[in-house]
Structures are given as structure tokens and as C-alpha cells.
C-alpha positions as CSV (number, residue, x, y, z in Angstrom):
1,M,78.4,167.7,113.7
2,Q,78.4,167.6,109.8
3,Q,78.5,171.3,109.7
4,S,81.5,171.3,112.2
5,R,83.4,168.9,110.1
6,A,83.0,170.9,106.9
7,D,84.2,174.1,108.6
8,H,87.6,172.5,109.1
9,R,88.1,171.9,105.3
10,S,89.6,174.7,103.3
11,S,88.2,176.0,100.0
12,P,90.5,174.7,97.3
13,P,92.5,177.8,95.7
14,Q,92.4,177.6,91.9
15,V,95.9,176.7,90.6
16,E,95.3,176.6,86.8
17,I,97.6,174.3,85.1
18,P,97.3,173.7,81.4
19,R,97.1,170.2,80.0
20,D,100.2,170.7,77.8
21,Y,102.8,171.4,80.6
22,N,106.3,170.7,81.5
23,A,107.2,171.4,85.2
24,A,111.0,172.2,84.6
25,H,110.1,174.6,81.8
26,D,107.6,176.4,83.9
27,L,109.9,176.8,86.8
28,L,112.8,178.2,84.6
29,E,110.5,180.5,82.6
30,R,109.1,182.1,85.7
31,N,112.7,183.5,86.1
32,A,113.3,184.5,82.6
33,G,113.6,188.1,83.8
34,R,116.0,187.3,86.6
35,A,119.0,186.0,84.5
36,S,121.6,187.7,86.7
37,K,119.9,186.7,90.1
38,V,121.5,184.0,92.2
39,A,119.4,180.9,92.1
40,F,121.6,178.5,94.1
41,I,124.6,178.8,96.4
42,N,126.9,175.8,97.4
43,A,127.6,176.5,101.1
44,A,130.6,174.2,101.1
45,T,132.5,175.9,98.2
46,G,130.8,179.3,98.0
47,T,130.1,178.8,94.3
48,Q,127.0,180.2,92.8
49,L,124.5,179.5,89.9
50,T,122.4,182.3,88.5
51,Y,118.9,181.7,87.1
52,G,120.4,182.5,83.6
53,E,123.2,179.9,84.1
54,L,120.6,177.4,85.6
55,T,118.4,177.7,82.5
56,D,121.3,177.5,80.0
57,Q,122.9,174.4,81.8
58,S,119.6,172.6,82.3
59,H,118.7,172.8,78.6
60,R,122.3,171.8,77.6
61,F,121.9,168.7,79.9
62,A,118.5,167.9,78.4
63,N,120.0,167.9,75.0
64,A,122.9,165.7,76.1
65,L,120.5,163.1,77.4
66,R,118.7,163.1,74.1
67,A,121.9,162.8,72.2
68,A,122.8,159.8,74.6
69,G,119.7,158.0,73.5
70,F,117.4,158.6,76.5
71,A,113.7,158.5,75.3
72,P,110.8,160.3,77.0
73,E,109.5,158.3,79.9
74,S,112.8,156.5,80.4
75,R,114.0,156.6,84.1
76,V,117.4,158.0,85.4
77,M,118.3,157.5,89.1
78,L,119.8,160.6,90.7
79,A,122.1,159.7,93.7
80,M,123.6,163.1,94.1
81,L,124.9,165.3,96.9
82,D,123.3,168.7,97.3
83,T,125.6,170.6,94.8
84,L,124.8,173.0,91.9
85,E,124.6,170.1,89.5
86,W,121.7,168.6,91.4
87,P,119.0,171.1,90.0
88,V,120.7,171.1,86.6
89,A,120.4,167.3,86.3
90,F,116.9,167.1,87.8
91,L,115.4,169.9,85.6
92,G,117.3,168.8,82.6
93,C,115.8,165.3,82.9
94,I,112.3,166.7,83.0
95,L,113.0,169.1,80.2
96,A,113.8,166.0,78.1
97,G,110.8,164.1,79.3
98,V,113.1,161.7,81.1
99,V,111.9,160.8,84.5
100,P,114.4,161.4,87.4
101,V,114.3,159.0,90.3
102,A,115.8,160.8,93.3
103,A,117.6,158.5,95.6
104,N,118.6,158.9,99.3
105,T,122.4,159.2,99.2
106,L,122.6,157.8,102.8
107,L,121.3,154.3,101.8
108,T,123.4,151.1,101.5
109,T,124.6,149.3,98.4
110,K,121.9,146.7,98.9
111,D,119.2,149.5,98.9
112,F,120.7,151.1,95.7
113,D,120.6,147.7,94.1
114,F,117.0,147.2,94.9
115,M,116.0,150.6,93.7
116,L,117.9,150.4,90.5
117,R,116.3,147.0,89.7
118,D,112.9,148.1,90.9
119,S,112.8,151.3,88.8
120,R,114.5,149.7,85.8
121,A,116.5,152.9,85.5
122,Q,118.4,153.1,82.2
123,G,120.8,155.8,83.6
124,L,122.5,156.6,86.8
125,I,123.8,160.0,87.8
126,V,126.0,159.7,90.8
127,S,128.3,162.1,92.7
128,Q,131.8,161.0,92.6
129,P,132.2,160.5,96.5
130,L,129.1,157.9,96.3
131,W,130.4,156.0,93.3
132,P,132.0,153.3,95.7
133,A,128.5,152.2,96.9
134,F,127.5,151.5,93.2
135,E,130.6,150.1,91.8
136,S,130.0,146.5,92.7
137,I,126.4,146.2,91.4
138,T,126.1,148.3,88.1
139,D,127.5,145.6,85.9
140,G,124.9,143.2,86.9
141,I,121.8,145.2,86.1
142,D,120.7,144.7,82.6
143,S,118.4,147.8,82.4
144,L,121.2,150.2,83.3
145,K,122.9,151.6,80.2
146,T,124.7,154.7,81.2
147,I,126.5,155.9,84.2
148,I,127.1,159.7,84.6
149,L,129.4,161.0,87.3
150,A,128.7,164.3,89.1
151,G,131.2,166.6,90.7
152,T,134.1,165.6,88.5
153,D,135.5,166.2,85.1
154,S,137.1,162.7,85.0
155,E,137.1,161.2,81.6
156,E,136.8,157.6,82.8
157,K,133.0,157.9,82.5
158,S,130.5,160.4,81.2
159,S,130.2,163.4,83.6
160,V,127.5,166.2,84.1
161,A,130.0,168.9,83.6
162,R,131.4,167.6,80.3
163,M,128.0,166.7,79.0
164,V,126.7,170.3,79.6
165,A,129.8,171.8,78.1
166,A,129.7,169.8,74.9
167,S,125.9,170.2,74.2
168,P,123.9,173.1,72.6
169,A,121.7,175.3,74.7
170,T,118.8,174.9,72.2
171,K,115.4,175.0,74.2
172,T,113.7,172.0,73.1
173,I,110.9,171.1,75.4
174,A,109.6,167.5,75.7
175,D,106.0,167.1,74.7
176,T,104.6,166.4,78.2
177,C,101.3,167.1,79.8
178,S,100.3,167.9,83.4
179,D,99.2,164.4,84.1
180,D,102.4,162.7,82.8
181,A,104.8,161.1,85.3
182,C,107.3,163.6,86.1
183,F,109.6,162.2,88.8
184,W,109.8,159.5,91.4
185,L,110.7,159.6,95.0
186,Y,111.3,156.5,97.1
187,S,109.6,156.5,100.6
188,S,112.0,156.9,103.5
189,G,111.5,153.4,104.8
190,S,110.4,154.4,108.2
191,T,108.2,151.4,108.3
192,G,110.1,149.0,106.2
193,T,111.0,148.7,102.4
194,P,111.0,151.8,100.5
195,K,108.3,152.2,97.7
196,G,108.8,154.1,94.4
197,T,106.2,156.9,94.5
198,V,105.3,158.3,91.2
199,H,104.5,162.1,91.0
200,L,103.1,164.1,88.1
201,H,104.2,167.4,86.3
202,S,101.4,169.4,88.0
203,H,102.5,168.4,91.5
204,L,105.6,170.5,91.9
205,V,103.8,173.9,91.2
206,Q,100.7,172.8,93.2
207,T,102.8,172.5,96.3
208,A,104.7,175.7,95.6
209,E,101.5,177.7,95.3
210,L,99.4,176.0,98.0
211,Y,102.0,175.8,100.7
212,G,105.0,177.8,99.5
213,R,103.1,180.9,98.9
214,A,99.8,180.5,100.6
215,V,101.2,179.4,104.0
216,L,104.9,180.0,104.0
217,G,104.7,183.3,102.2
218,I,107.9,182.8,100.3
219,Q,108.9,185.8,98.1
220,E,111.6,186.8,95.7
221,S,113.6,188.6,98.5
222,D,114.0,185.5,100.6
223,V,117.1,183.4,101.0
224,V,116.2,179.8,102.1
225,Y,118.2,176.9,103.5
226,S,116.9,173.4,104.0
227,A,118.5,170.9,106.3
228,A,116.4,168.2,104.5
229,K,118.2,167.3,101.2
230,L,116.8,167.7,97.8
231,F,116.1,164.0,97.3
232,F,113.5,164.1,100.0
233,A,109.9,165.3,99.2
234,Y,110.3,167.9,102.0
235,G,113.6,169.1,100.8
236,L,112.7,169.2,97.2
237,G,110.1,171.7,97.8
238,N,112.0,173.6,100.4
239,G,115.2,174.0,98.5
240,L,114.1,173.9,94.8
241,T,110.6,174.2,93.9
242,F,109.5,176.9,96.4
243,P,112.4,179.3,95.9
244,M,112.3,178.8,92.0
245,S,108.6,179.5,92.0
246,V,109.1,183.1,93.1
247,G,112.8,183.8,92.1
248,A,114.3,183.4,95.6
249,T,117.8,182.1,96.4
250,A,118.5,178.7,97.8
251,V,121.6,177.7,99.9
252,L,122.7,174.1,99.4
253,L,124.9,172.2,101.7
254,P,126.3,168.9,100.3
255,L,127.5,167.8,104.0
256,R,125.4,166.3,106.5
257,P,123.5,169.0,108.6
258,T,125.4,168.9,112.0
259,P,124.6,171.8,114.4
260,T,128.0,173.3,113.7
261,D,127.4,173.3,109.9
262,V,123.8,174.4,110.1
263,F,124.7,177.4,112.3
264,S,127.6,178.2,110.1
265,V,125.2,178.4,107.0
266,L,122.7,180.5,109.0
267,K,125.4,182.9,110.1
268,K,127.3,183.2,106.8
269,F,124.6,183.3,104.3
270,Q,121.8,184.9,106.5
271,P,118.8,182.8,105.3
272,T,115.4,184.2,106.0
273,I,113.8,180.9,105.9
274,F,115.1,177.8,107.5
275,Y,113.6,174.3,107.1
276,G,114.4,171.8,109.8
277,V,113.2,168.6,111.6
278,P,112.4,168.2,115.3
279,T,115.5,166.3,116.1
280,L,117.8,168.9,114.5
281,Y,116.0,171.7,116.4
282,A,116.6,169.9,119.7
283,A,120.2,169.5,118.7
284,L,120.7,173.2,117.8
285,L,119.2,174.3,121.0
286,A,121.4,171.9,123.0
287,D,124.6,173.2,121.2
288,P,126.6,175.3,123.8
289,N,128.2,177.2,120.9
290,R,124.9,178.3,119.3
291,P,124.8,181.8,118.0
292,K,122.9,184.7,119.3
293,K,119.6,185.9,117.7
294,S,121.3,189.1,116.6
295,E,123.8,187.0,114.5
296,L,121.0,185.4,112.4
297,N,118.4,186.9,109.9
298,L,115.5,184.4,110.3
299,R,112.0,185.5,109.7
300,V,110.3,182.1,109.7
301,C,111.2,178.4,110.2
302,T,109.4,175.2,109.4
303,S,109.5,171.7,110.8
304,A,108.2,168.3,109.4
305,G,109.2,164.7,109.4
306,E,107.7,164.1,112.9
307,A,105.6,166.2,115.2
308,L,107.5,169.0,116.9
309,P,107.5,168.8,120.7
310,A,105.8,172.0,122.1
311,E,108.8,172.5,124.5
312,I,111.2,172.7,121.5
313,G,109.1,175.2,119.6
314,R,108.6,177.5,122.6
315,K,112.3,177.5,123.4
316,W,113.3,178.2,119.8
317,T,110.9,181.2,119.6
318,A,112.2,182.5,122.9
319,E,115.7,182.2,121.8
320,Y,115.6,183.3,118.1
321,G,112.4,185.4,118.0
322,C,110.8,183.5,115.1
323,E,108.1,180.9,114.9
324,I,108.5,177.3,113.8
325,L,105.7,176.4,111.5
326,D,105.3,172.7,112.3
327,G,103.5,170.7,109.7
328,I,103.1,167.2,108.3
329,G,103.5,166.1,104.7
330,S,104.5,162.8,103.1
331,T,106.3,161.3,100.2
332,E,102.8,160.3,98.9
333,M,101.4,163.9,99.1
334,L,104.8,165.5,98.1
335,H,104.9,168.2,100.7
336,I,103.0,169.7,103.6
337,F,99.3,169.5,103.7
338,L,98.6,170.3,107.4
339,S,100.5,173.1,109.1
340,N,100.6,175.9,111.5
341,R,100.7,179.4,109.9
342,P,102.6,182.6,110.7
343,G,101.0,184.5,113.6
344,Q,98.6,181.6,114.3
345,V,101.0,179.0,115.8
346,R,99.8,176.7,118.6
347,Y,102.8,174.6,119.6
348,G,101.8,171.1,120.4
349,T,99.6,170.9,117.4
350,T,100.2,170.4,113.7
351,G,98.0,173.3,112.8
352,Q,95.3,173.5,110.2
353,A,94.6,172.2,106.8
354,V,96.7,173.8,104.1
355,P,94.6,175.7,101.5
356,G,93.6,173.4,98.7
357,Y,93.7,170.3,100.8
358,E,90.8,168.6,102.6
359,L,91.3,166.5,105.7
360,K,89.2,163.9,107.6
361,I,89.8,161.6,110.6
362,I,88.5,158.1,110.4
363,G,87.9,155.8,113.4
364,D,88.5,152.1,113.8
365,D,84.8,151.7,112.9
366,G,85.2,153.3,109.6
367,R,83.2,156.4,110.5
368,E,84.4,160.0,110.3
369,C,85.4,161.1,113.9
370,G,84.1,164.2,115.6
371,D,86.2,166.8,117.5
372,G,88.3,165.3,120.1
373,E,88.1,161.7,118.8
374,I,91.2,159.9,117.5
375,G,91.5,158.3,114.3
376,E,93.6,158.0,111.1
377,L,94.1,161.2,109.2
378,Q,93.2,161.0,105.5
379,I,94.0,163.7,102.9
380,S,92.4,164.9,99.7
381,G,94.5,167.2,97.4
382,P,96.0,167.9,94.1
383,S,99.4,166.6,94.8
384,A,98.6,163.0,95.7
385,A,101.0,160.5,94.0
386,L,99.8,158.4,91.1
387,M,100.9,155.0,92.7
388,Y,103.5,153.0,94.2
389,W,105.6,151.4,91.4
390,N,105.3,147.7,91.1
391,N,103.1,147.5,94.2
392,R,99.5,147.3,93.4
393,A,98.4,146.0,96.8
394,K,99.9,148.8,98.8
395,T,98.8,151.4,96.2
396,K,95.1,150.3,96.7
397,A,95.6,150.3,100.4
398,T,96.9,153.8,100.6
399,F,95.3,155.7,97.7
400,A,91.5,155.2,98.1
401,G,89.9,157.3,95.3
402,E,90.2,160.9,96.2
403,W,91.5,160.2,99.7
404,T,95.1,159.2,100.7
405,K,95.5,157.4,104.0
406,S,98.5,158.9,106.0
407,G,98.9,156.1,108.6
408,D,99.0,158.8,111.2
409,K,96.6,159.1,114.2
410,Y,95.2,162.5,114.9
411,T,92.6,164.3,116.9
412,R,91.0,167.7,115.9
413,D,89.7,170.5,118.1
414,A,86.8,172.8,117.5
415,D,89.1,175.5,115.9
416,G,90.3,173.1,113.3
417,Y,93.7,172.4,114.9
418,Y,95.0,168.9,114.6
419,T,97.2,167.2,117.3
420,Y,99.4,164.3,116.4
421,G,98.8,161.0,118.2
422,G,101.5,158.8,116.5
423,R,101.7,156.4,113.7
424,S,98.8,154.1,113.4
425,D,101.0,151.0,113.9
426,D,102.7,152.8,116.8
427,M,99.6,153.3,118.9
428,L,99.3,151.5,122.2
429,K,96.3,150.3,124.0
430,V,96.9,150.2,127.7
431,G,94.0,148.8,129.8
432,G,91.9,149.0,126.7
433,I,92.5,152.8,126.2
434,Y,94.5,154.3,123.4
435,V,97.9,155.8,124.4
436,S,99.8,158.0,122.0
437,P,103.5,157.3,122.2
438,F,104.1,160.9,121.0
439,E,102.3,162.2,124.0
440,V,104.5,160.3,126.4
441,E,107.6,161.3,124.4
442,A,106.6,165.0,124.5
443,S,106.3,164.8,128.3
444,L,109.7,163.2,128.7
445,M,111.1,165.9,126.5
446,T,110.1,168.6,128.9
447,H,112.5,167.2,131.5
448,A,115.7,169.2,131.7
449,S,118.1,166.4,131.1
450,V,116.2,164.7,128.1
451,L,117.5,165.3,124.6
452,E,115.4,162.7,122.8
453,A,112.9,160.0,123.7
454,A,111.0,157.2,121.8
455,V,108.2,155.2,123.3
456,I,106.9,151.7,122.2
457,G,104.6,149.1,123.6
458,V,106.0,146.0,125.4
459,A,104.2,143.2,126.9
460,D,104.7,142.6,130.7
461,T,104.8,139.2,132.5
462,D,100.9,139.0,132.2
463,E,101.2,139.7,128.4
464,L,99.6,143.1,128.9
465,V,101.0,146.0,126.9
466,K,102.6,148.8,128.6
467,P,104.7,151.8,127.5
468,K,108.4,151.5,127.3
469,A,110.8,154.6,126.7
470,Y,114.2,154.8,125.2
471,V,115.8,158.0,126.3
472,V,118.9,159.9,125.1
473,L,120.2,162.4,127.8
474,K,121.8,165.7,127.0
475,A,125.6,165.7,127.2
476,G,126.7,166.2,130.8
477,Q,123.2,165.7,132.2
478,A,122.0,162.8,134.4
479,A,118.6,161.4,135.4
480,T,117.3,158.1,136.7
481,A,114.4,156.0,135.5
482,A,112.4,156.9,138.6
483,D,113.1,160.6,138.1
484,L,111.5,160.5,134.5
485,Q,108.7,158.3,135.6
486,M,107.6,160.7,138.2
487,H,108.0,163.5,135.8
488,V,105.6,161.9,133.4
489,K,103.2,161.0,136.1
490,S,103.1,164.6,137.2
491,Q,101.9,165.7,133.6
492,L,99.8,162.8,132.2
493,A,97.2,160.3,133.4
494,P,99.0,157.8,135.6
495,Y,98.4,154.7,133.3
496,K,100.4,156.5,130.5
497,Y,103.7,156.5,132.3
498,P,106.5,154.3,130.8
499,R,106.9,151.2,132.9
500,W,110.4,150.7,131.6
501,I,113.0,153.3,130.7
502,E,116.2,152.3,128.8
503,F,118.9,155.0,128.3
504,V,120.6,154.8,124.9
505,P,123.3,156.9,123.2
506,E,121.1,157.5,120.1
507,L,117.8,156.4,118.6
508,P,117.5,154.6,115.2
509,K,116.3,157.1,112.6
510,T,115.7,157.5,108.8
511,A,117.8,160.1,107.1
512,T,114.9,162.4,107.4
513,G,115.1,162.3,111.2
514,K,112.0,160.0,111.7
515,I,112.4,157.7,114.5
516,Q,112.2,154.0,113.5
517,R,110.1,152.6,116.2
518,F,109.7,149.4,114.3
519,K,113.5,148.7,115.0
520,L,113.0,149.5,118.6
521,R,110.0,147.0,118.7
522,S,112.3,144.4,117.0
523,S,115.1,144.9,119.5
524,A,112.6,144.7,122.5
525,A,111.1,141.3,121.1
526,R,114.6,139.9,120.7
527,S,115.7,140.9,124.2
528,G,112.4,140.0,125.7
């Protein structure tokens, strides 16, 4: 058994990173010979930024931050839409040794207030359309000294555009090292309060080399589009780090990724790589106006955020002729550490360990599981976050030496393919036997009328936990609870079928598309 476990762990490729190192400088210098190559395109406006312009503007912004008094290791929150100014601001901060804190633009004023206070950010860069969410709170935060608007030339406050235009392009690189704090990301809050996750300078290039190149196979000729925004760990690699690491072109969309807008980007800009999430793929396949395969130029797609239902993967490949590489990553690990690979996809699984990462599954008894046994997935790899800011207890609970606890239940087969079983706190025990809510959801998703489904545990009148399903039907489709129950019974062991089915117009989700089952549990508890 010990030999079998070792066979499922990949030999770490050597990604040599010097001690004296600045991540933004590395990414920009990799493209020193591509000054005229387009680095980013704003899909909403059609405007472009070449690698030469990106380098020039990033250094100008870094110098502007220094002139404004921002010291190395000070923090600046970025609450910005995905425009051409996002990479300029992010890279400019890092060049200056300033730590950018990327914020989810879909949050509330209360969330922003918490994050500004928690991070003690001295600066805030905010897109003009998002300013109303901050206007009522910024005066009361003592640590916040400077507000910079993006997407405007207004003179009422500092702006990215004016700061760039007024500053010299001198290339002064902050004296940083590979183990310095480089940037923060706040966790998505799928299980509660967001946590400030601190990443190092070395992490960006590690994920670009180990997943971007070794698994995805990204190359200079690629055009990429990520539905996940740049402020997410998934989107940051997809839309910035990976393409910049090889000199590819990234398409940015400041709008929310509706099926109409996503297909418009895929048709107009002809991306070869598309990064999505399961709920978006389901919506794209359900769109009656979806384009034909011949109208697109996709060679590979990826999915993360939640496990991809096998039915969606198979339908997408049948319709568009390209595979979806389903994988799992986390804010804590920065990007995907477990993934399917081109030509080796097994829909219904999350694939195999990404080169450079080791995986193990730990059972409730604390012992490492054998093949076929369910337990919590743990990861060891070079991109694990330093800590959760101001949260020592959760840092110790998640980061256990070389291993990071994922909070996800998994099984592994003899070929080293991992199958998702649900979040650890979502797992159900029915009659003393573990039931994966994802397995029940995947079964429901194979019904022709079902668009989405989420399953939680609810106590019956005898206080015994049984599965309950929340189901979103496709537009114009109909199904009864009895129909869906019989459908599940025909596919799974009888004890796994949902005892109750509630039809809902939508499911509660984070901005990354993760279903917030804890909200469904709270709602069920209140109604019960």
C-alpha cells in the first residue's frame, strides 16, 4: 500500500527562483523582446495594451506610488474592474515593493469596510463605478491615507491615468526577495468570513510554470479569456500570470460574464484557451443562441471553483470539440494543484496531481487512506500561502507544516485519479454511511430538465439526517419531485436519493460560482 500511495505523487520539477527576486520585474522582463506584442485587450472597449506599454506604465505607476509616500511592505487595496489599468496597478505595486490586496468587486460596503480595516491598507485604488460602495466608509478608517480612482481622468481625486502620465518611466525595482510577501487575496467566503491570504513573490511564477506550462501547455501564440476575474486566485493566474509568463495575449472583460457576453468574446476575439466554472458551462450549453463550433477557435478549456459534473464535460466536448480540464485549486494554494490533462481527461474526476505538488487523503482516524477510501485532501507544494492575516488559529488549523488542508473530501483510484466527494463540512452520514452531496447533485444534473442542483443534509422527524435537494430547472422545462427522485434511485444506491426536493429560481453562490451550501443549511434550519 505504501508503494501505491507514493506512485500517485509527482516528482517536483525544479523551478529555480533566486533569493533576490521581484515577481513583477520577472514577468515584465520575460517579454522585453515583445514590446509591440499585444498583452491585454479590453473586450468592452476594444482598447489594447502592448507589452512595451505595460512595462512603461507599470514602472511609471511604481514611481508614482513612491512619490506619494508608499513605503515597501505597505498595503494598497485594489477594488478594480478587469480593465487595462488592473495589471498596471497590480504590477506597479509589486515593482515598488508595495503589497496589493486584490478585492472582490462584487462585495458589499460592509465587506469592504472589514477588509480595509483588517488589512490596514494605506491606499485604495478603486474603479470609478465602484466608488459609491466606498464613499461612506473611507473617512472613518484611520490607516487609509490615499484614494486613487481608476477608469477616470477626474481631478477630484488622484487617478491611475494621471499618476502614470505624470511620473518618470525609470526602472527602479524594489529590493525584494522570493520569500517576501508579494500580494494578498481574500478567500471567497464560501464558508463564512473572508480571510486575508498572504502570498509570496515566488508563488506567481511557480503556478505559471507548474500548471500553466506543464499541464495547460500555454504558449506565446495563445489568446486567453478567463470568465473568473483577476481578483480571484483562479483568474489571476488565468488572465495575468500565465499569459505573461510566455508572452501570450489575454482578453479582459470588465462586465459580469453572462452567456451572451462570454460567447461574444469567444466569437470576436477567438481565444484558444477559455477558463470557466461549472455553473457557467451549464448556462452556456443551455443558451439557445449559442454559437456553432465552427465560429470559435478553442483548443482547450479549464474548469475550477467546484467539481465539474461529468455530463456537462461530455456535452461541451461533443458540441465544441475541445476538452474541459477540470481541476481544483484554492486561494490558499493560489492556483490549481490537481487537474485533468489534455488527452487524459476522465470526466467525473478531478484528474491527477499537478507536477510539483504532492497529495494525500487523510481519514477521520488521522491515517492516510488507501485507494477507494474517502477522506480529506491535503496538499504539499511550493505555492502554499504564508498565513491568514490576523488569524493565527485558522492559520494553524489549515497550514500544518508542509501540508495544507483543503477541507475537501476525495477518493483516489489505482490510476491516481481523484474524485470529489464534497466539502468536509458538507458531507452527510445517512444510516451511518457517508453520502457525498456532489454525487447526488451530479445524478440530478443528468436529468434533462435540471440546470443546477445543490444537496444538503436535513433531519427528519426522527432527527435522522437525510439528503434534501434544491433544484433549478432549465427555462421552459418541467419536472416533479417524484420524477427526480426516481431518476436518482435509478443511478445511485437507494439510501442516497433526496427525501425532499425544493424547486428554486437560483442557488446562493459566491462570485466565483461556488454554491454556498451553508446558506441553504441556515435557510432549512429556520424553516424547519
